[in-house]
Structures are given as C-alpha cells and as structure tokens.
C-alpha positions as CSV (number, residue, x, y, z in Angstrom):
1,M,-7.3,19.7,-27.3
2,K,-9.7,22.6,-27.7
3,C,-12.7,22.1,-30.0
4,P,-15.4,24.6,-30.8
5,A,-19.1,24.1,-30.2
6,Y,-21.6,23.9,-33.1
7,P,-23.2,27.2,-34.2
8,K,-26.8,26.3,-33.1
9,Y,-28.4,23.7,-30.8
10,K,-31.8,22.4,-30.0
11,D,-33.3,20.5,-27.1
12,S,-33.1,16.7,-27.8
13,G,-35.8,15.8,-25.2
14,V,-33.5,13.0,-24.1
15,Q,-31.8,13.4,-20.7
16,W,-28.5,11.8,-21.5
17,L,-28.1,13.8,-24.7
18,G,-29.2,17.2,-23.5
19,K,-29.0,19.8,-26.3
20,V,-27.8,18.6,-29.7
21,P,-26.7,20.4,-32.9
22,E,-29.6,21.8,-34.6
23,H,-29.2,19.8,-37.8
24,W,-28.9,16.4,-36.0
25,E,-31.9,14.1,-35.8
26,V,-32.9,12.4,-32.5
27,K,-34.1,8.8,-33.0
28,A,-34.5,5.5,-31.2
29,I,-31.9,3.0,-32.5
30,K,-34.8,0.6,-33.6
31,W,-35.8,3.2,-36.2
32,E,-32.4,3.0,-37.8
33,S,-31.9,-0.7,-37.6
34,L,-33.4,-3.9,-36.4
35,V,-31.8,-5.1,-33.1
36,Q,-31.4,-8.8,-33.2
37,R,-30.0,-11.4,-30.8
38,G,-27.4,-14.0,-31.6
39,A,-28.2,-17.7,-31.3
40,S,-26.8,-20.7,-29.5
41,P,-25.2,-23.6,-31.4
42,R,-27.5,-26.1,-33.0
43,P,-27.0,-29.6,-34.3
44,I,-25.2,-29.8,-37.7
45,D,-28.0,-31.8,-39.2
46,D,-30.6,-29.1,-38.5
47,P,-31.4,-27.8,-42.0
48,I,-32.2,-24.3,-40.7
49,Y,-28.6,-23.7,-39.6
50,F,-25.3,-24.0,-41.4
51,D,-21.8,-25.4,-41.0
52,D,-18.8,-23.6,-42.4
53,E,-16.2,-26.0,-41.2
54,G,-14.3,-23.4,-39.2
55,E,-14.6,-20.6,-41.8
56,F,-16.3,-18.5,-39.1
57,A,-14.9,-18.1,-35.6
58,W,-17.1,-18.6,-32.5
59,V,-17.2,-15.5,-30.3
60,R,-17.6,-15.8,-26.5
61,I,-18.2,-13.1,-24.0
62,S,-14.6,-13.4,-22.8
63,D,-13.3,-12.7,-26.3
64,V,-15.1,-9.3,-26.3
65,T,-14.2,-8.5,-22.8
66,A,-10.5,-8.9,-23.7
67,A,-10.8,-7.1,-27.0
68,G,-10.5,-3.3,-27.5
69,M,-12.6,-1.7,-30.2
70,Y,-12.0,-4.4,-32.7
71,L,-12.2,-8.2,-32.3
72,E,-9.2,-9.5,-34.2
73,N,-9.4,-13.2,-33.4
74,T,-10.7,-15.9,-31.1
75,E,-9.3,-19.1,-29.8
76,Q,-12.1,-21.3,-31.1
77,Q,-13.3,-22.0,-34.6
78,L,-16.7,-23.1,-35.7
79,S,-15.4,-26.6,-36.6
80,E,-14.3,-27.1,-33.0
81,L,-17.9,-26.9,-31.8
82,G,-19.2,-29.8,-33.7
83,S,-22.3,-27.8,-34.3
84,S,-23.8,-25.1,-36.6
85,L,-24.5,-21.5,-35.6
86,S,-27.3,-19.3,-36.8
87,V,-25.8,-15.8,-36.9
88,K,-22.9,-14.9,-39.1
89,M,-21.1,-11.6,-38.6
90,H,-18.9,-10.3,-41.3
91,S,-15.9,-8.0,-40.9
92,G,-17.0,-4.5,-40.0
93,S,-20.2,-5.6,-38.2
94,L,-20.9,-4.2,-34.7
95,F,-22.3,-6.2,-31.9
96,L,-23.0,-5.5,-28.2
97,S,-22.8,-7.9,-25.2
98,I,-25.9,-8.2,-23.1
99,A,-24.5,-10.9,-20.8
100,G,-21.3,-11.1,-18.8
101,S,-19.6,-7.8,-19.5
102,V,-22.9,-6.1,-20.2
103,G,-22.9,-3.2,-22.6
104,K,-19.5,-3.8,-24.1
105,P,-19.5,-2.9,-27.8
106,C,-17.2,-4.5,-30.4
107,I,-16.6,-4.3,-34.1
108,A,-15.6,-7.6,-35.8
109,N,-12.4,-7.5,-37.9
110,I,-13.0,-11.2,-38.7
111,K,-15.8,-13.4,-39.9
112,C,-17.5,-14.8,-36.8
113,C,-20.6,-16.1,-35.2
114,I,-22.2,-14.8,-32.1
115,H,-24.5,-16.5,-29.5
116,D,-27.5,-15.1,-27.7
117,G,-25.3,-13.2,-25.2
118,F,-25.0,-10.5,-27.9
119,V,-27.2,-8.3,-30.0
120,Y,-26.4,-6.9,-33.4
121,F,-27.7,-4.4,-35.9
122,P,-28.2,-5.9,-39.4
123,R,-29.7,-2.9,-41.1
124,W,-27.5,-0.1,-39.7
125,K,-26.8,2.3,-42.6
126,G,-24.6,4.7,-40.7
127,D,-21.0,4.4,-39.6
128,P,-20.7,1.4,-37.2
129,S,-17.8,3.1,-35.5
130,F,-20.0,6.1,-34.5
131,L,-22.5,3.7,-33.0
132,Y,-19.6,1.9,-31.2
133,Y,-18.6,5.2,-29.6
134,I,-22.1,6.0,-28.5
135,F,-22.2,2.7,-26.6
136,A,-18.6,3.1,-25.4
137,S,-19.4,6.4,-23.7
138,G,-21.7,4.5,-21.3
139,E,-24.1,7.4,-21.2
140,P,-27.1,5.8,-23.1
141,Y,-27.2,3.1,-20.4
142,K,-28.2,5.6,-17.6
143,G,-31.6,4.6,-16.3
144,L,-31.4,1.1,-17.8
145,G,-30.0,-0.6,-14.7
146,K,-31.9,-3.3,-12.9
147,M,-32.6,-2.0,-9.3
148,G,-30.3,0.9,-10.2
149,T,-27.2,-1.2,-10.5
150,Q,-26.8,-4.1,-12.9
151,L,-27.6,-3.3,-16.6
152,N,-30.6,-5.1,-17.9
153,L,-30.2,-5.1,-21.7
154,N,-32.2,-6.9,-24.4
155,T,-33.3,-6.2,-27.9
156,D,-36.1,-4.0,-26.7
157,T,-34.1,-1.9,-24.3
158,V,-31.2,-1.4,-26.8
159,G,-33.6,-0.6,-29.6
160,G,-35.4,1.9,-27.4
161,I,-32.2,4.0,-26.7
162,N,-32.5,7.4,-28.2
163,I,-29.4,8.8,-29.9
164,G,-28.3,11.9,-31.7
165,L,-27.7,11.3,-35.4
166,P,-25.8,13.5,-37.8
167,A,-25.5,12.6,-41.5
168,S,-23.4,9.5,-42.3
169,G,-20.4,11.6,-43.4
170,E,-20.4,13.5,-40.2
171,Q,-20.7,10.3,-38.2
172,T,-17.5,9.1,-40.0
173,A,-15.7,12.3,-39.3
174,I,-16.6,12.1,-35.6
175,A,-15.5,8.4,-35.5
176,K,-12.2,9.1,-37.2
177,F,-11.5,11.9,-34.8
178,L,-12.2,9.6,-31.8
179,D,-10.2,6.8,-33.4
180,R,-7.1,9.1,-33.4
181,E,-7.6,10.8,-30.1
182,T,-8.5,7.7,-28.1
183,G,-5.7,5.9,-29.8
184,R,-3.3,8.5,-28.4
185,I,-4.8,8.2,-24.9
186,D,-4.6,4.4,-25.1
187,T,-1.0,4.5,-26.1
188,L,-0.2,6.7,-23.1
189,V,-2.2,4.4,-20.8
190,A,-0.4,1.3,-22.1
191,K,3.0,3.0,-21.4
192,K,1.9,3.8,-17.9
193,R,0.7,0.3,-17.3
194,R,4.0,-1.0,-18.5
195,L,5.7,1.4,-16.0
196,I,3.6,-0.1,-13.2
197,A,4.6,-3.6,-14.3
198,L,8.3,-2.6,-14.3
199,L,7.9,-1.0,-10.8
200,G,6.3,-4.2,-9.6
201,E,9.2,-6.2,-11.0
202,K,11.6,-3.8,-9.3
203,R,9.7,-4.2,-6.0
204,T,9.9,-8.0,-6.2
205,A,13.5,-8.0,-7.1
206,L,14.3,-5.6,-4.2
207,I,12.6,-7.9,-1.7
208,S,14.1,-11.1,-3.2
209,R,17.6,-9.8,-3.1
210,T,17.3,-8.4,0.4
211,V,15.7,-11.4,2.2
212,T,18.1,-13.9,0.6
213,R,21.4,-11.9,0.5
214,G,21.0,-9.2,3.1
215,L,21.0,-5.4,3.1
216,P,23.0,-3.4,0.5
217,A,26.3,-2.2,2.0
218,D,25.2,1.4,2.6
219,A,21.9,0.3,4.2
220,A,23.7,-2.2,6.4
221,R,26.0,0.5,7.7
222,E,23.0,2.8,8.2
223,F,21.5,0.2,10.6
224,G,24.8,-0.4,12.4
225,L,25.5,-3.7,10.7
226,E,28.5,-5.0,8.7
227,P,27.8,-5.7,5.1
228,H,28.0,-9.3,4.0
229,T,31.1,-10.2,2.0
230,R,31.1,-14.0,2.3
231,F,28.4,-16.3,1.0
232,K,27.8,-20.0,1.1
233,D,25.6,-22.5,-0.7
234,S,22.4,-22.8,1.2
235,G,21.9,-26.4,0.1
236,I,18.4,-25.4,-1.2
237,E,18.0,-25.4,-5.0
238,W,15.6,-22.5,-5.2
239,L,17.5,-20.4,-2.6
240,G,21.0,-20.7,-3.9
241,E,23.7,-18.7,-2.0
242,M,23.1,-16.8,1.2
243,P,25.3,-15.0,3.7
244,E,27.7,-17.2,5.5
245,E,26.4,-16.4,8.9
246,W,22.8,-17.2,8.1
247,K,21.0,-20.5,8.9
248,T,18.0,-22.2,7.4
249,P,16.2,-24.1,10.2
250,P,12.8,-25.7,9.3
251,L,9.9,-23.4,9.7
252,Y,8.3,-25.5,12.5
253,S,11.2,-24.7,14.8
254,R,10.6,-20.9,14.3
255,Y,6.8,-20.6,14.2
256,S,3.8,-22.6,15.4
257,I,1.5,-23.2,12.4
258,E,-2.2,-24.0,12.7
259,L,-4.8,-24.4,10.0
260,G,-8.1,-22.7,10.8
261,K,-11.4,-24.3,11.7
262,M,-13.6,-26.0,9.2
263,L,-16.9,-24.2,8.7
264,N,-19.8,-26.5,9.3
265,E,-23.0,-24.4,9.1
266,S,-25.2,-27.3,10.0
267,R,-23.5,-27.5,13.5
268,I,-23.7,-23.8,14.3
269,T,-25.6,-23.4,17.6
270,G,-25.2,-19.6,18.0
271,E,-23.9,-20.1,21.6
272,H,-20.3,-19.3,20.9
273,L,-20.4,-17.1,17.8
274,V,-17.1,-15.5,16.8
275,R,-16.4,-13.5,13.6
276,Y,-13.9,-15.3,11.4
277,L,-11.6,-14.5,8.5
278,R,-11.7,-16.3,5.1
279,N,-9.0,-16.6,2.4
280,V,-10.5,-13.7,0.5
281,D,-10.2,-11.5,3.6
282,V,-6.4,-11.8,3.6
283,Q,-4.6,-9.9,0.8
284,W,-1.0,-8.9,0.6
285,D,-0.3,-6.8,3.8
286,L,-4.0,-6.2,4.2
287,I,-6.7,-7.9,6.2
288,N,-10.4,-7.1,5.9
289,Y,-12.3,-7.0,9.2
290,E,-15.6,-5.5,7.8
291,D,-18.8,-7.5,7.6
292,L,-17.2,-10.8,8.6
293,P,-19.4,-14.0,8.9
294,E,-19.6,-15.9,12.2
295,M,-19.1,-19.4,13.3
296,D,-19.2,-21.3,16.6
297,I,-15.8,-21.4,18.3
298,P,-16.1,-22.3,22.0
299,E,-13.7,-20.6,24.4
300,A,-11.8,-23.9,24.9
301,E,-10.9,-23.7,21.2
302,H,-9.8,-20.1,21.1
303,S,-6.1,-20.8,21.6
304,R,-6.2,-22.9,18.4
305,Y,-8.7,-21.2,16.2
306,T,-8.4,-17.5,17.0
307,I,-5.7,-14.9,16.2
308,Q,-3.8,-12.3,18.1
309,T,-1.8,-9.2,17.2
310,G,1.4,-10.1,15.5
311,D,0.2,-13.3,14.0
312,L,0.9,-14.0,10.3
313,L,-2.0,-15.3,8.3
314,V,-1.1,-17.2,5.2
315,C,-3.4,-18.4,2.4
316,E,-3.5,-22.1,2.0
317,G,-5.1,-22.0,-1.5
318,G,-5.9,-19.5,-4.2
319,E,-2.8,-17.3,-4.4
320,V,-0.8,-19.7,-2.3
321,G,1.4,-18.0,0.3
322,R,-0.4,-14.7,0.2
323,A,0.1,-13.2,3.7
324,A,-0.6,-10.4,6.1
325,I,0.2,-9.6,9.7
326,V,-2.6,-9.2,12.3
327,G,-2.8,-5.7,13.7
328,I,-4.7,-4.5,16.8
329,L,-8.0,-6.4,17.1
330,S,-11.3,-4.9,18.4
331,S,-12.9,-8.3,19.2
332,T,-12.2,-12.0,19.3
333,T,-11.6,-13.2,15.7
334,G,-11.3,-16.7,14.3
335,F,-10.0,-18.0,11.0
336,Q,-11.3,-20.5,8.6
337,K,-9.5,-23.7,7.3
338,A,-8.4,-21.9,4.1
339,L,-5.8,-20.0,6.2
340,H,-2.7,-20.9,8.2
341,R,-1.9,-19.0,11.4
342,M,1.8,-18.6,12.0
343,R,2.9,-17.4,15.5
344,A,6.5,-16.8,16.4
345,R,7.9,-19.2,19.0
346,K,10.6,-16.8,20.1
347,P,10.9,-13.0,20.4
348,T,14.0,-13.2,18.2
349,E,11.7,-14.0,15.2
350,I,10.4,-10.9,13.5
351,P,7.0,-11.6,11.7
352,R,7.5,-8.6,9.4
353,Y,10.7,-10.2,8.0
354,M,8.9,-13.5,7.6
355,Y,6.1,-11.6,5.7
356,Y,8.7,-10.5,3.2
357,I,10.1,-14.0,3.0
358,L,6.6,-15.3,2.1
359,Y,6.1,-12.5,-0.4
360,W,9.3,-13.5,-2.1
361,A,8.6,-17.2,-2.0
362,S,5.1,-16.7,-3.5
363,K,6.2,-14.4,-6.3
364,V,9.1,-16.5,-7.5
365,G,7.1,-19.8,-7.3
366,V,8.8,-21.5,-4.4
367,F,5.5,-23.0,-3.2
368,N,5.1,-24.6,-6.7
369,A,8.6,-26.0,-6.8
370,G,7.3,-29.5,-6.5
371,G,4.9,-29.1,-9.4
372,I,1.9,-27.0,-10.2
373,S,-1.5,-28.6,-9.7
374,T,-4.8,-27.5,-11.1
375,I,-5.7,-26.0,-7.8
376,A,-2.6,-25.4,-5.7
377,H,-2.8,-25.9,-1.9
378,L,-0.2,-25.4,0.8
379,T,-0.8,-28.0,3.5
380,G,0.4,-27.4,7.1
381,E,2.7,-30.3,6.8
382,Q,4.4,-28.8,3.7
383,L,4.6,-25.3,5.2
384,R,6.2,-26.5,8.4
385,K,9.0,-28.2,6.4
386,Y,10.2,-25.2,4.4
387,R,13.6,-23.9,5.2
388,F,13.9,-20.2,4.8
389,P,16.8,-17.9,5.6
390,A,17.1,-17.0,9.3
391,P,19.3,-14.0,9.9
392,P,20.0,-12.9,13.5
393,H,17.3,-10.9,15.2
394,P,18.9,-7.4,14.7
395,E,19.3,-8.1,11.0
396,Q,15.7,-9.4,10.6
397,T,14.5,-6.1,12.2
398,A,16.8,-4.0,10.0
399,I,15.7,-5.8,6.8
400,A,12.0,-5.4,7.7
401,T,12.5,-1.7,8.4
402,Y,14.5,-1.1,5.2
403,L,12.0,-3.0,3.0
404,D,9.0,-1.1,4.6
405,R,10.7,2.1,3.7
406,E,11.9,1.2,0.2
407,T,8.7,-0.6,-0.9
408,A,6.7,2.4,0.3
409,K,8.6,4.6,-2.1
410,I,7.8,2.3,-5.0
411,D,4.1,2.0,-3.9
412,Q,3.8,5.8,-3.9
413,L,5.1,5.9,-7.4
414,V,2.7,3.2,-8.5
415,A,-0.2,5.2,-6.8
416,K,0.8,8.3,-8.8
417,V,0.9,6.4,-12.1
418,E,-2.5,4.8,-11.3
419,A,-4.0,8.2,-10.6
420,A,-2.6,9.5,-13.9
421,I,-4.2,6.5,-15.7
422,A,-7.5,7.2,-14.0
423,R,-7.4,10.8,-15.1
424,L,-6.6,9.8,-18.7
425,Q,-9.5,7.3,-18.7
426,E,-11.9,9.9,-17.3
427,Y,-10.7,12.3,-20.1
428,R,-11.2,9.6,-22.7
429,T,-14.7,9.0,-21.6
430,A,-15.5,12.7,-21.4
431,L,-14.1,13.3,-24.9
432,I,-16.2,10.4,-26.4
433,T,-19.3,11.7,-24.7
434,A,-18.8,15.3,-25.9
435,A,-18.2,14.2,-29.5
436,V,-21.1,11.7,-29.8
437,T,-23.6,14.2,-28.2
438,G,-22.4,17.1,-30.3
439,K,-21.1,19.2,-27.5
440,I,-17.9,19.8,-29.5
441,D,-17.6,20.2,-33.3
442,V,-14.7,17.9,-34.5
443,R,-15.6,17.9,-38.2
444,G,-12.6,20.0,-39.1
445,K,-10.2,18.0,-36.9
446,A,-10.9,14.5,-38.2
447,D,-7.9,14.4,-40.6
448,K,-6.0,17.4,-39.2
449,Q,-2.7,16.1,-38.0
450,G,0.9,16.8,-38.8
451,P,3.5,14.4,-40.2
452,T,4.2,12.9,-36.8
453,G,0.6,12.4,-36.0
454,T,0.2,15.5,-33.9
455,D,-2.4,18.3,-34.5
456,T,-1.3,21.0,-36.8
457,D,-3.1,23.6,-34.6
C-alpha cells in the first residue's frame, strides 16, 4: 500500500522518532498520563484492598504473552486466588509488561487485575490503541536495554519515553488504519502457519507410512525392489500390519545401547577432560558441537562413554526419543546420562533408517504407550526391549535414501513459507513504525475500503 507523506515536518529531537509532522507534539509519556505499577495479591481482610469474588480476572505474564492486541480472557479468576488485588483494569485499558515478556503491550477486553509485572496508564486521554502501536513498534525501547541487551523497564523509564502525539482524532485514525492493515497481515501469517503445520503432518505421515509399510510401488521399482503386496499382523498393537517379509527383533539384538556418564562436578580432576554432549545439544537430525562443557572421562572409559561417527544419539528425557546421527568428529566427545548411544551391531543395520523409525515412534507417541508421566523418561531397559520393523539391509538403505530426498522437498517448502512469514512480519513492524512516527499520512485511508475489505484505491 502506498501512503503519502505529511506536507511539512519538523525535527523531533528524539532519535527514534526522527522528523515528525509539523503539527504533532513531542512529549514524554509521563506528561500525558501517570505511569503506575500493578500490585501483588494481598490478604482478603486487608481493608486497603478489595475482593470481587471472581468478578475481575487475574492476569499473568503468560496471559499477555499468548494474547494478541487484546486480552480476551484468562484461566484464573480473582476468587480462585483467595486474596484481594489492588489494581482493577476495566475493558479498554492498556497495560505493558515489564517482567517476563518485557515490553509487550496489551489492551484488556475484560475486567481484570494486574500484578507488579505490569505498568498501566490511568490518565491517558488519547486513543489507547495508538499508544499500543507505539509500544508494538519496538522503536521506543531502543537505548533502554540493560547492558545493551535485556530491556530494563519500570515506571520511570516508561514514563520518560518521548513520543509523537497528534490530536486524539488523528490518533484514532492511525490506530484504525493499523488495525485493518495488521489484521490483514496477521490473517496471511496465520494461513501460512497453518500451511507449515499441514506440511509437518504430511512429513510425519510420509515417514510413518514408509518405515512401517515399505516404499510406494514406484519408489520401490526405482530402487530395484519389488513392491510389497502381502502384509501380516506384526503382533504389536501400536504397529499394526507390516510387510510379510519383515521381522521385529528386539532392539538389543540390533544395536548396543549405552546411557551416558553421570556428571559429577565435585569429582572433576581436570586430568582427563573431554567435551561432552547434553540432551539439549541433540535436536532432530542435528547435533551441536559448539561451546560444549567438559567432564573427566579417563581413556579406559572411552569405549563406553564416547561417541563415534555413525552412532545414533537418543534423548532419554525431555522430548523422549529425539535423535540424531553422529557425523565426522574433530575431537574425542563424550555424552551425558541424559542421552542413549545406539551403535549398530552389524553392518546390515542402517542407522539412518533407525533414525526415521525413532522419529516416527516419537511423533506418534510410541514411547508413551505405557502411560504418560509428568516427566517422561526412556530408560535403557525400556529402549532395548522395543521391537521395531527390520527390513532387509537393501530395503533399509532404499527407505533411508527415499525419505532423505522426499523430506528434503518438504523442508524446502517449509523454509520458503517461513521466509515469507518473516518478510510479512518485517513489513508489519515497518508499517506500524512509519504510521506512529508520522512518516506516512494514513488519515484518508483509515476507513477507505471496498465492500470486500480491500482498498478502493
């Protein structure tokens, strides 16, 4: 959308604002409204505070983080707290987080109460949506970071932010324009995120079907294999039918499985230091080797507690079953107790095929088949007993090669969609910044749209 500039500008004297329209005022927020902090819950019998028996909702940082522009509801009501709160926010009130997701603005569409992780503006006479977009641009926060990184906001720093202020009616016009245009962008982003989700589902379905039932007929012939036409009951409830020629031996007969070494910092001597991998270092098909910590692993323990090229590393906790294959190593590398090392016992086992088996098993909940605990863990004893499909060696190789190729196509599509989302979000931020700093004049476009919601220009 092309928007004209204002006829005349003046220097604002504020770095983030730059030049502003000549008729705008430049003021610190504190001169337009008090900036006050929320308050923590207090005992019901404290006469200074109040109890509305659940009439007002209790707002947490997580509620605002999950919300868009407007806070519509929360999961917790005042009555559930067993205490009274000091700060009531009525529908239409704007508040800003100064803890957790620092700098996140929100407008309440409900009656709610806020704690001291938020500030609010009780005397703001302008359009709260305009102030919302000023904060949403992120520009006023430049220079307010602690050590140049983490925002350090409080009532004084927020109140001291200088902003450009048009008249109230113009604030509303700018806010209405941004409501409409950001809404369109958000709709597009939501559609693209849904596409990513669908592509993810397609990827999982492709892997699941292939590792449990074999290659599609055309792909099988491509690799010189006969398509499977006969299937049998695997005897495993969560597996169902599989090709008649396949077997399901226990995993311990196919791979040696070792849990990593327990980290004991008090016993580190520094004499046998080896870098080691943690659970967080192993993501799907990706292992981080940068800035790894070290622990003592004497050479006599290397065969048990270090890895080699071709090993599979499997997460014991967290996202249970998350796995990656070890590539070429630059130095001796150990692994912590939060990881299982799987090493093929025979050259007829293809770790890449097993990687896809583990991906399928994790995504469809195989590792939780016996019940989901609060913190799921996959013990070595449990892992060794699993029976997964075991095609012949040539077929394992073909399946792994086929899935590498086909999932790469899906991953490339996902990357393109994610790049498109990033561009839309950049445009959204730039549009907000241009409007709230007066770089574009949107007054004539606030309500200018056709019957289908498109611009009449």
